[in-house]
Phi, psi and omega in degrees: 000132180287133175283145185268154184273181177291126187297132178226148175275122168228135180053035170089006181215161185281129176236141174244327189227129182236145181236131187248127181260124186083033192285351175273357181294155182286346167271326188281320192291317175302317182297315183297323179287321175305313184289320178297318177294337178280353179111352177286156164273121190234121172240169183198164177213152180200122180293336182242043179287130181272158177304317181301310178293323177302318183300310187292318177299315186294322180294326181278001171097010180266125181267131179266130187190158172289168188298116187279164175296330189276352183296146185240345176209141186247125170259125180243143175284165184293343183273355184263115184271177185292332178281357179304141177303322181286324174301313177302316176296322175296324177297319179289338175267358182076024180276148171293133176238124187236164172271157177309312176301320178297319177296320181296319186290316180298324186289326189265003182295134185090356176257158178281102191264134167247120184261118176263114179222178176138185190276330175199158181092356188287331176291313171299320177295316180296328179290316182297318174298322178288321178297307180303319175300313174301319178292335180271006182057043177248102195281056179275156173285167173203161175219109182274173173245036183188200178231143173298154176288329177274110188298343182282341184269121181291149180280355177207153180201133180287342182069178185238351174256189181284350190271151173208125177271129178223138169285120182249129180262135187260358195296327185235023170081001178276003169297339179295341180280356183257147175223074181287175178262334170227131173242136180247109177260101193288328183184173170221124164218147182300130176208178182052054183292351173290333182247328178254109185292334180206171181301322185302320180302310180292323175299320174300321184296316179289327179294319181292320175306308179305323176293327181280346183292127185279334179242212182298153170240132175250128176227157184297116180299325180281356187246104186296324184286327176300315184294333178288327183287332176227088191293331185264006185290162169276152182244150175231147178121193180294124184080007186275166172305310171265093199271138163260097188280326184201147174221122175240135181273129178243175179302327183259009178134208186261139170248109181256144170251124188242158181208202180060234184284351181297144167280349180260149172263323182223161173210146172251137180231125182280079178192169178229160178091153181293327176290333176283327172297333177281319181301314179294324180288327178290318177299314182288332178287325176294314180298319176296317178300329178289337185109009184282151181282125184290151184203130176301338185259011187301320181247023178287338175239031176310121186284347185084172180245139178302141182057034172231097177056036183280125180277115173270335180197138180214114168223174175302327187268344185195130174238124179243128176226169177227150176207151184273006186303126185222008175243143183304319175304318179292318181296327178289316180295321178297310184286330174289323175293325174300320180299321181288319181290331185295327183050043175082000181279118168067195181250160175252106180264130183241128170256121191234128179247106180294149184248114183069136181302315184294328177283322176305304180310311189286324193242016185303317180290328176286330172296315181300318179291318179292329178282346178300346178293332185284164171280328178204144181229136177246117184265142177248152180291156189301129172285113193293321187055037179088000176276159166269155181298146176232146181306137177075013184244031173262168174292331174304321178295323175292320173308311182294322170302318181295320184293329183277317189261340179218070186296338179281348183279120178292119178225134179227162176229090181297159192293325187200185186288328177292317179290326177296315179300317182295313176305312188289321176306314183286341185270336185290137180238165179302129176097349184293154170244134186242125177237122171267118189240127173150161183255018173268233180252026182296332177306322179294311179309317182303307180297321179296311178301314181294321180299317184287325178300322181274001178293133188256155172277162183312314183298322181291324174300320179298315182300315179299320179300317173299325181288326182281325183299327183292339176273352193254154174283163183298329185284344184276131179270130183223109189238147170257139178055054177276119181297137186252345184309312189285349182266006180241159176280345180275330176067036170234163175108165186272205187257157166270140182302319172229142184224132180223145169233091186293146182263347189220164168300318180298331180282326176293324173293320180295316175304307180302314182280337177287315180302314177304312177298327181271000184065041179255124177286142182246135176236131179270140178239123177262239177273002179067036188263354186220044183203162177233129176266124178295156184297333179278000179080200192239124179271083179167196177256112175271125179243123178240139178270055182273353184288147189300333185294343184262002182256035181291145174221098184243123178269116182279160177304330187267010176090350179282161182241137165266119182239125183290156184295335185267002173292128178291142180299324177300320178286328178297321182294317187286316173302318179296320181295323177299328183263005168083036181255127175258163176120339189249353186306326190294335187272358189300319186275355180282120187284058179216196180237174186295318188294315178291330177293327178293315186296319187261002190044062182304145177214158176190148173057043176074005177245154186229150186299321182284352171300334186247006186266139170251320174208156182238135164266127186221160176243131175287164178291353172270351177096008175278134179252130178234158172241119179245135171290154177309315184299339178266007183250148182253106188233130178220203187296121174052040181190139172232123183296320189293328185268003175297327178240330179278165185245125178287129183257341182165172179214150170266115186252151181239117174297158176287319177192172171268149174204166178295141181306324185291323181289325177289323177292325176300315175295327175298311180300323179301310178301318185294317177293325180295315181293319180299321180289333191252348181228154187282161182268338182291166179300136180204172181252017188075203181304132188271314188247158176285147178275131177287158183306124176080008183217179176238132175308309181303321183292312182296324180291319182291322179293336178274004174076025189261358171303133178085350172305141190221141161233113186067231177252018172265132188223140171288123189289140175285344177281309178225122186286336178277013167248134168259128188251162175261103180288003177140304187237029179295145169254163175298330177296322174301315184298309184292330173290324173296318176301316177292327174293321179295314182300317187297309183301311184293323180295316182294318186265335186242352178069025178238135177264093186297146176248137178297143173257336178283153182271137171270102199291119176081011174216180179247132180305328182301332178296336195236346179266000000 
């Protein structure tokens, strides 16, 4: 049963539970997290939720679920139409349905609001301002319209003083509900022609917001139209009240010289490009007006914003970036900035996905002119964002404009994503920069293409092994084309291109850092108990903490236990029992090791790994070592956010109590018998599917008549329907075929779309489902 949140007044009545539809959107996710962190119960759903956003939402306290019975209000993103099933269900129950912008305005009522708005750059400016305030120990709240590039930084936070910084979206008219104390208007260009018929209509909207602002308005000194909208406003930038006197690009970012009303003379910014110099100037000016103490280093370690000039890969031979630019002015500024960063090295290849048909139809000629900055362009079809096609609004229309206005520019429109990947692959030369640009799902295309591009041939893997071996001690094992099937409990799958068993922390660091320099992806492997290795194997370096040095069990004088990440859970239970320590018995039958149990918060018999954890020692993928107390970690069902990317090295555990060894062993025997009665003994990967809310995956599979169903030697267990067992000669292809068959049958007969719980090792389930 869901607990109810702290009551708050919204729209004139007391609300405890809000449900967000389209919760994976870049505007909705931060708002949902802000509400959850403010004490409300927040649930959400999204048909296109990415794993990255799921982790952020879960860490922020948002529960993913269909519309619960306890929900009192439904908040919808702009992409959710009136015909959406949840909106219709809400209407049938008489629930109030509001837009995301309306909910944000209502949430911030009574706070001292700094509204960051404008046609483009507002997400980065908001993020810079939020970061600068945190660095200045100024505890304001904030709500971004995106995600920080550093996954440990939440995209929203309520804060502890009266101030809150919020990115305000103008696209759907909900901007009219805000009356801020400070407004930052970063720039003005006509956009959203589906809602604003002409530039004047959008100008009036921004002018009205400025007029409703009770305190200072900050506008861009270089944008004449912004100055007209708020003639008495303060200005930022070159020649402004908050003056940007000079901006120099260095290898580590921007070095700004400031003047005018600034209390600072200089500032360092971890960002690139003239437009980011203006964004930083706006953020520092707003922080000054809010009363934060100025400091040249406030933005020196700014982590950046996801999909804003994000570098996916950078070597001497190839640089790959992604950016959210989706307006011609943004595209032009981005490509101009990239030209400056390239310093004449290689060519600039751009893959561009237009966003929304209405925007494409209105600005297709402007897009063609902006893209002419590139050396070669690959167009992808329009990302609709809920719109229906309009005449003149296709990628084909941009192609026609490019050929008319920039006939010398090589530009193509491949038939589909696969063809685009092949054409791009054939075009790339040594030293090129490839930029994936757009606000749709082009980021996924970028990652798929890059992953395929970096796959190596056998000779290259051997060369990588030689390069890595030079960094390692003699006790560390490093192998090429090592079979993984015998290292998993399912007993299926192919080989790892590279496989290593580091003997020390130093060697693990060397492997991680060496792999990064070589452009090799790293995959951690524990006991292999919750995963399926594809038959084709794993394109990367598989690292296992199987060396004996990682299997430590150390009893401290205070009764606590240090357990190494490589210690098998069965051995942890046995050693604890010998020393008369209780609290670990539930782990005995889980076929894993401590590291894997920490990463997944493994559980059984009503107990969970983090029930006995006090602190975890971990290593980041950059090789940095940290020790985190449990209170600083975000842990939920089968998930630990910090260990999604970091590697557990071990943990300090606190037993429940001391007891006689015989008593502990008796409890272990009880759990062992219970597990033997309820789970199959044949090789398996454990439970294949997640339990849907309020139901059991095993019950749904059984009710669909699938026990005993078989593909090759992979079979649905007769003991527990959520287990697929290996009858002896199963392949990964057999297992995946059976997974697809189970999902299809359950969807057809039970109306439930089961989601895999086991990991498809080295791949994404979406590639095979």
